[in-house]
C-alpha positions in Angstrom: 117.4 18.0 120.0 121.1 19.2 120.2 122.4 22.3 121.8 122.7 24.1 118.4 119.1 23.3 117.5 117.9 24.7 120.9 119.8 27.9 120.3 118.3 28.3 116.8 114.8 27.7 118.3 115.2 30.3 121.0 116.5 32.9 118.4 113.4 32.3 116.2 111.0 32.8 119.1 112.4 35.9 120.8 113.3 39.3 119.4 116.9 40.3 119.5 116.1 44.0 120.4 118.0 45.4 117.4 115.6 46.3 114.5 116.8 45.8 111.0 116.8 48.3 108.2 113.3 47.3 107.0 111.9 47.8 110.5 113.5 51.2 110.9 112.1 52.4 107.5 108.6 51.1 108.4 108.8 53.0 111.8 109.8 56.2 110.2 106.9 56.2 107.6 104.1 57.3 110.0 106.4 60.0 111.6 107.2 61.5 108.2 103.5 61.6 107.3 102.6 63.2 110.6 105.3 65.9 110.1 103.9 66.6 106.6 100.4 67.0 108.0 101.7 69.4 110.6 103.5 71.6 108.1 100.3 71.8 106.1 98.7 73.6 109.0 101.4 76.3 109.2 101.2 79.6 107.3 102.9 79.8 103.9 106.6 80.3 104.1 106.9 78.9 107.6 108.5 75.6 108.7 109.8 74.1 111.9 113.3 75.1 112.9 114.6 71.8 111.7 114.0 72.5 108.0 114.4 75.3 105.4 111.7 77.9 104.7 109.3 77.5 101.9 110.2 79.1 98.6 109.0 82.6 97.8 107.0 81.2 94.9 105.1 78.8 97.2 104.3 81.7 99.6 103.1 83.9 96.7 100.9 81.1 95.4 99.4 80.6 98.8 98.7 84.4 99.2 97.1 84.5 95.8 94.6 81.8 96.7 93.4 83.6 99.8 89.9 85.1 99.3 89.7 88.8 99.0 87.0 90.8 100.8 84.2 91.9 98.6 81.9 94.9 98.8 78.4 94.2 100.0 76.6 97.2 98.5 76.1 98.4 94.9 78.3 101.2 93.5 75.3 103.6 93.3 74.5 103.1 97.0 78.2 103.7 97.9 78.3 106.8 95.8 75.2 108.1 97.6 76.8 107.5 101.0 80.0 109.4 99.9 77.9 112.3 98.6 76.0 112.5 101.9 79.2 112.5 103.8 80.5 115.3 101.6 77.4 117.4 102.4 77.8 116.8 106.1 81.5 117.7 105.9 80.7 120.9 104.0 78.1 122.0 106.6 80.6 121.3 109.4 83.3 123.4 107.8 80.8 126.2 106.9 79.8 126.4 110.6 83.5 126.4 111.8 85.2 129.5 113.1 87.2 131.0 110.3 88.7 133.9 112.2 87.8 137.6 112.5 86.9 139.2 109.1 87.1 135.9 107.2 83.7 134.8 105.8 83.3 131.6 103.9 83.3 133.4 100.6 86.4 135.3 101.5 88.2 132.2 102.6 87.3 130.4 99.3 88.4 133.3 97.1 91.7 133.7 99.1 92.4 129.9 98.7 92.0 130.2 95.0 94.5 133.1 94.8 97.0 131.7 97.2 97.0 128.1 95.8 96.3 129.0 92.2 98.1 132.3 91.8 96.8 135.7 90.6 93.5 135.7 88.6 91.3 138.1 86.8 88.0 139.1 88.3 86.3 137.1 85.6 88.2 134.0 86.4 87.5 134.4 90.1 83.8 134.8 89.4 83.7 131.8 87.2 85.6 129.6 89.7 83.3 130.7 92.6 80.2 130.4 90.4 79.0 134.0 91.1 78.2 136.9 88.8 81.1 139.3 88.1 79.5 142.3 90.0 79.2 140.1 93.1 82.9 139.2 92.9 83.8 142.8 92.3 82.2 143.8 95.6 83.8 140.9 97.4 87.3 141.8 96.1 86.9 145.5 97.0 86.0 144.6 100.5 89.0 142.2 100.7 91.2 144.9 99.3 90.1 147.4 102.0 91.1 144.8 104.7 94.5 144.3 103.1 93.9 140.7 102.0 94.3 141.3 98.2 95.5 143.9 95.7 94.1 144.8 92.3 96.1 145.9 89.3 95.5 146.4 85.6 96.3 143.4 83.3 99.6 144.2 81.5 98.2 143.0 78.1 94.5 143.8 78.5 93.8 147.2 80.1 90.1 146.3 80.5 90.9 143.4 82.8 91.8 143.6 86.5 94.2 141.1 88.1 93.7 140.2 91.7 96.5 138.7 93.8 96.7 137.7 97.5 98.9 139.8 99.8 101.3 138.4 102.4 98.7 139.3 105.0 96.0 137.5 103.0 98.2 134.4 102.9 98.7 134.5 106.6 95.0 135.0 107.3 94.2 132.1 105.0 96.5 129.8 107.0 95.0 131.0 110.3 91.4 130.7 109.1 91.9 127.2 107.7 93.4 126.0 111.0 90.5 127.4 113.0 87.9 126.1 110.5 89.4 122.6 110.5 90.1 122.4 114.3 87.0 120.3 115.2 87.6 117.8 112.5 91.3 117.7 113.1 90.6 117.1 116.8 88.4 114.1 116.0 91.1 112.7 113.7 93.7 113.1 116.4 91.6 110.9 118.7 91.9 107.9 116.3 94.5 105.3 116.9 97.4 105.0 114.5 95.9 102.2 112.5 92.6 104.0 112.1 94.3 107.2 111.0 96.3 105.3 108.4 93.1 103.7 107.1 91.6 107.2 106.8 94.6 108.5 105.0 94.5 105.6 102.5 90.7 106.2 102.0 91.2 109.9 101.5 93.9 109.3 98.9 91.8 106.8 97.0 88.7 109.0 97.2 90.7 111.9 95.8 91.9 109.8 92.8 88.3 108.6 92.3 86.9 112.2 92.3 89.6 113.4 89.9 88.8 110.6 87.5 85.1 111.2 87.8 85.6 114.9 87.2 87.6 114.2 84.0 84.8 111.9 82.7 82.0 114.4 83.5 80.8 116.7 80.7 81.5 120.4 81.1 78.6 122.5 82.4 76.8 124.5 79.8 77.4 128.2 79.4 
């Protein structure tokens, strides 16, 4: 065997240490598949620093496929729980200190006048669900204490218009602060995230009650 033949034989039997294009492509294939598998484990919209972020559409599609939490109780049971909480809250507020000279009935009537404006005795009695003579006695007592004033209706001389005085408005604010102090203190002890959840729940419950009130039939006579 000549020298050239020996050189060819050695080259065939030993690697040269320089991979060709096909070798490099084959080596990269498992690396690319490993990288794709790793990206699949990342949250939507997140990639490694070496590549661009996922499109907004891809992130939105991923968020839409996430399962949403579902309620574990029936609507009737949830309504019963809310009604029970409402009764507990009402009792707590009724027991609260409303300030000197402010009974629960006075506070309620004052709130109607301050927040809703002047009203006739008949309107006050209907809103508070009491008989007109009962409301007349209450208004007279509040007038003696400077909380409200009474005046003749400009268009109907038989009707009396009741309006809150500046002193009545001030006493209402003071009474509400005192009455709500225990509940406000409990809310103040919540962490910011819990308080935000309570705010959202109160807003949603308010909308729910307003919608339910519109759908409920008016009480008879």
